[in-house]
C-alpha positions as CSV (number, residue, x, y, z in Angstrom):
1,M,-29.4,-7.2,3.5
2,V,-26.4,-6.9,1.3
3,L,-25.0,-3.9,3.3
4,D,-25.3,-5.8,6.6
5,W,-23.4,-8.8,5.1
6,I,-20.6,-6.5,3.8
7,I,-20.4,-4.8,7.2
8,A,-20.2,-8.2,8.9
9,L,-17.3,-9.2,6.6
10,Y,-15.3,-6.0,6.7
11,G,-16.1,-4.7,10.2
12,K,-13.9,-7.1,12.1
13,G,-10.7,-4.9,12.0
14,Y,-8.7,-7.6,10.3
15,Y,-8.8,-9.7,7.1
16,T,-10.2,-13.2,7.0
17,F,-9.6,-15.8,4.3
18,F,-12.9,-14.7,2.6
19,T,-12.2,-11.0,2.6
20,T,-8.6,-11.6,1.4
21,F,-10.0,-13.7,-1.4
22,I,-12.5,-10.9,-2.4
23,N,-9.7,-8.3,-2.3
24,V,-7.5,-10.5,-4.5
25,V,-10.3,-11.0,-7.1
26,L,-11.0,-7.2,-7.1
27,G,-7.3,-6.6,-7.6
28,M,-7.1,-9.0,-10.5
29,V,-10.1,-7.4,-12.2
30,I,-8.5,-4.0,-11.9
31,F,-5.1,-5.4,-13.0
32,Y,-6.5,-6.9,-16.2
33,W,-8.5,-3.7,-16.9
34,F,-5.3,-1.7,-16.8
35,L,-3.5,-4.3,-18.9
36,H,-6.2,-4.0,-21.5
37,L,-5.8,-0.2,-21.6
38,V,-2.1,-0.5,-21.9
39,E,-2.2,-3.1,-24.7
40,K,-4.8,-1.0,-26.6
41,G,-2.4,2.0,-26.3
42,K,-4.9,4.0,-24.2
43,L,-2.5,4.2,-21.3
44,S,1.2,4.4,-20.8
45,L,2.3,3.3,-17.3
46,M,5.9,4.1,-17.8
47,E,5.4,7.9,-18.4
48,R,7.0,9.9,-15.6
49,R,4.0,12.2,-15.5
50,F,1.6,9.3,-15.0
51,W,3.6,7.9,-12.1
52,I,3.8,11.3,-10.4
53,G,0.1,11.8,-10.7
54,S,-0.7,8.3,-9.5
55,V,1.3,8.7,-6.4
56,G,-0.7,11.8,-5.5
57,W,-4.0,10.0,-5.9
58,V,-2.7,7.1,-3.7
59,I,-1.6,9.5,-1.0
60,A,-5.1,11.1,-1.1
61,G,-6.6,7.7,-0.6
62,V,-4.3,6.8,2.2
63,I,-5.1,10.0,4.1
64,V,-8.8,9.5,3.8
65,R,-8.3,5.8,4.9
66,L,-6.5,7.1,8.0
67,Y,-9.7,8.9,9.1
68,A,-11.1,5.5,9.9
69,D,-8.1,4.8,12.1
70,A,-8.0,8.2,13.8
71,Y,-11.7,9.0,14.4
72,A,-14.5,7.0,15.9
73,I,-16.5,6.6,12.8
74,A,-19.3,4.1,13.1
75,M,-20.6,1.7,10.5
76,P,-22.0,2.0,7.8
77,Y,-20.2,5.3,7.2
78,K,-16.8,3.7,8.1
79,L,-17.3,1.2,5.3
80,F,-16.6,3.9,2.7
81,L,-13.2,4.7,4.4
82,I,-11.7,1.3,4.7
83,T,-9.9,-1.0,2.2
84,P,-10.9,-2.0,-0.5
85,F,-13.8,0.5,-0.8
86,I,-11.8,3.7,-0.3
87,Y,-9.3,2.8,-3.0
88,L,-12.2,1.8,-5.4
89,E,-13.7,5.2,-4.8
90,V,-10.4,6.9,-5.4
91,L,-9.8,4.9,-8.6
92,V,-13.2,5.9,-10.0
93,I,-12.8,9.6,-9.2
94,S,-9.2,9.6,-10.5
95,Y,-10.3,7.9,-13.7
96,L,-13.1,10.5,-14.2
97,V,-10.7,13.4,-13.6
98,Y,-8.1,11.7,-16.0
99,K,-10.7,11.3,-18.7
100,F,-12.4,14.7,-18.5
101,F,-9.8,17.0,-16.9
102,Y,-6.6,15.5,-18.0
103,K,-4.5,18.7,-17.8
104,V,-5.1,19.0,-14.0
105,W,-5.2,15.3,-13.2
106,E,-1.5,15.1,-12.3
107,Y,-1.8,17.7,-9.5
108,T,-5.4,17.1,-8.3
109,G,-4.4,14.1,-6.1
110,Y,-1.8,16.3,-4.3
111,V,-4.3,19.1,-3.7
112,L,-6.8,16.7,-2.3
113,S,-4.1,15.1,-0.1
114,F,-3.3,18.5,1.4
115,L,-6.9,19.3,2.1
116,F,-7.6,15.9,3.6
117,L,-4.4,16.2,5.7
118,I,-5.7,19.4,7.3
119,G,-8.7,17.4,8.7
120,L,-6.4,14.6,9.9
121,I,-3.8,16.6,11.8
122,P,-6.1,17.3,14.8
123,A,-6.1,13.5,15.5
124,F,-2.3,13.3,15.8
125,E,-1.6,12.2,19.4
126,H,2.1,11.3,19.3
127,F,5.4,12.0,17.6
128,Y,7.6,8.9,17.5
129,W,10.1,10.5,15.2
130,Q,12.7,7.8,15.9
131,Y,10.5,5.1,14.4
132,G,9.7,7.3,11.4
133,I,13.4,8.0,10.7
134,T,14.2,4.3,11.1
135,A,11.6,3.2,8.6
136,I,12.7,5.8,6.1
137,V,16.4,4.8,6.4
138,M,15.5,1.1,6.1
139,T,13.4,1.9,3.0
140,A,16.3,3.9,1.5
141,V,18.8,1.1,2.1
142,F,16.5,-1.4,0.4
143,Y,16.1,0.9,-2.5
144,G,19.9,1.3,-2.9
145,L,20.4,-2.5,-2.7
146,S,17.7,-3.2,-5.2
147,F,18.9,-0.6,-7.7
148,K,22.4,-2.1,-7.5
149,I,21.1,-5.5,-8.4
150,I,18.2,-4.7,-10.7
151,Q,19.5,-1.5,-12.3
152,D,16.0,-0.1,-12.9
153,S,14.7,3.0,-11.1
154,Y,11.0,2.0,-11.5
155,A,11.5,-1.5,-10.3
156,S,13.7,-0.3,-7.4
157,F,11.0,2.2,-6.4
158,A,8.4,-0.6,-6.4
159,Y,10.7,-2.7,-4.2
160,A,11.3,0.2,-1.9
161,M,7.6,0.9,-1.4
162,Q,7.0,-2.8,-0.6
163,M,9.8,-2.6,1.9
164,L,8.3,0.6,3.4
165,D,5.3,-1.6,4.2
166,A,7.5,-4.4,5.6
167,S,9.7,-2.0,7.6
168,T,6.8,-0.1,9.2
169,T,5.0,-3.3,9.9
170,F,8.0,-4.7,11.7
171,L,8.5,-1.5,13.8
172,S,4.8,-1.0,14.5
173,I,4.3,-4.6,15.8
174,T,7.6,-4.9,17.6
175,F,7.9,-1.5,19.3
176,R,4.3,-0.1,19.5
177,G,2.3,-3.2,20.0
178,F,0.2,-3.0,16.9
179,Y,-1.4,-6.1,15.3
180,E,-1.2,-7.4,11.8
181,E,-4.5,-7.1,9.8
182,H,-3.5,-9.2,6.8
183,M,-4.1,-12.9,7.1
184,L,-0.9,-14.4,5.5
185,A,1.5,-12.0,7.3
186,R,-0.4,-12.5,10.6
187,E,0.0,-16.3,10.3
188,L,3.7,-16.0,9.4
189,I,4.4,-13.8,12.5
190,A,2.3,-16.1,14.7
191,F,4.3,-19.1,13.4
192,A,7.6,-17.5,14.3
193,E,6.4,-16.5,17.8
194,H,4.9,-20.0,18.4
195,H,8.4,-21.4,17.8
196,N,10.0,-18.7,19.9
197,V,12.0,-17.4,16.9
198,V,11.6,-13.7,17.9
199,L,13.5,-10.4,17.7
200,F,12.9,-7.9,20.5
201,G,10.1,-10.2,21.7
202,S,8.3,-10.2,18.4
203,G,8.0,-12.5,15.3
204,A,7.4,-9.5,13.0
205,W,11.0,-9.8,11.7
206,S,9.9,-12.8,9.7
207,F,7.5,-10.7,7.6
208,L,10.3,-8.2,6.9
209,V,12.7,-11.0,5.8
210,M,10.1,-12.9,3.8
211,K,9.0,-9.8,1.9
212,A,12.5,-8.7,1.2
213,L,13.4,-12.0,-0.4
214,L,10.1,-12.8,-2.1
215,V,9.4,-9.4,-3.6
216,G,13.1,-9.0,-4.6
217,A,13.0,-12.4,-6.4
218,I,9.8,-11.6,-8.2
219,L,10.9,-8.2,-9.4
220,Y,14.3,-9.5,-10.5
221,A,12.6,-12.3,-12.5
222,V,10.1,-9.8,-14.0
223,K,12.8,-7.5,-15.0
224,K,14.9,-10.2,-16.5
225,Y,12.2,-12.0,-18.5
226,Y,9.4,-9.5,-19.1
227,S,11.1,-6.1,-19.3
228,S,10.1,-5.5,-22.9
229,T,6.4,-6.4,-22.4
230,S,3.4,-4.5,-21.2
231,L,3.1,-7.0,-18.4
232,Y,6.3,-5.6,-16.9
233,S,5.1,-2.0,-16.7
234,I,1.8,-3.0,-15.1
235,L,3.4,-5.3,-12.5
236,I,5.9,-2.7,-11.5
237,Y,3.2,0.0,-11.3
238,F,0.8,-2.1,-9.2
239,T,3.6,-3.4,-6.9
240,A,4.8,0.2,-6.3
241,L,1.4,1.7,-5.6
242,L,0.1,-1.1,-3.4
243,G,3.3,-0.9,-1.3
244,L,3.0,2.9,-1.0
245,A,-0.7,2.7,0.0
246,V,-0.1,0.2,2.9
247,G,3.4,1.5,3.8
248,L,2.4,5.2,4.1
249,R,-0.7,4.4,6.1
250,N,1.6,2.3,8.4
251,L,4.1,5.1,8.7
252,I,1.6,7.7,9.7
253,N,0.0,5.4,12.2
254,L,3.4,4.4,13.6
255,V,4.6,8.0,14.1
256,F,1.5,10.0,14.8
257,L,-1.5,7.9,15.9
């Protein structure tokens, strides 16, 4: 059955080459759908109101995603709480609210986030505040450096969210013994550790440095050559929200779970 095949693919707890490929294809489809809406004038990704609302919906998706980390939810029900399915569900619900209840769309994600958080709090087992503060300080420093270079608050926010992911990944693997789910990052970290190029006994620093340089270079190039195009707005938007989704989940796992 199709459901059994999907469970076999996504029930491993980490991403394989095939599931990574599927996620990339899904991401590209959504990317070009948004690009189509922007070019047709049906969506403006650089409106402050749209950004604020989008962040709320991403936070709601992250908190529901954390239910799969915090509670022993069995398949097939867990399938609806993990990536990419939870974010596809949030995208569809958010789109419907945006289309039919536009006046409350901006705040609905935050209301849902608060309600979902109430159900997640009982699962909190730890309070590693020092790691949380370290991750936030690192993210703030990366934001400041990027803003000084790029001189764009949206692009700098996107960079900071990607570095929230990188910083929490580094801290989680190095100091709490977590493992990396994503294939490319996992291979990079394994390569560093195989050659004994480690920091605090871990190769996770390599992911932090690689992402800082790679994402920084991409955003700088996008800002320099495409800042007046719709491609710029959608690249910045997706870069920011993808970083926030992974980084916030990592942060809550790092500090509380």
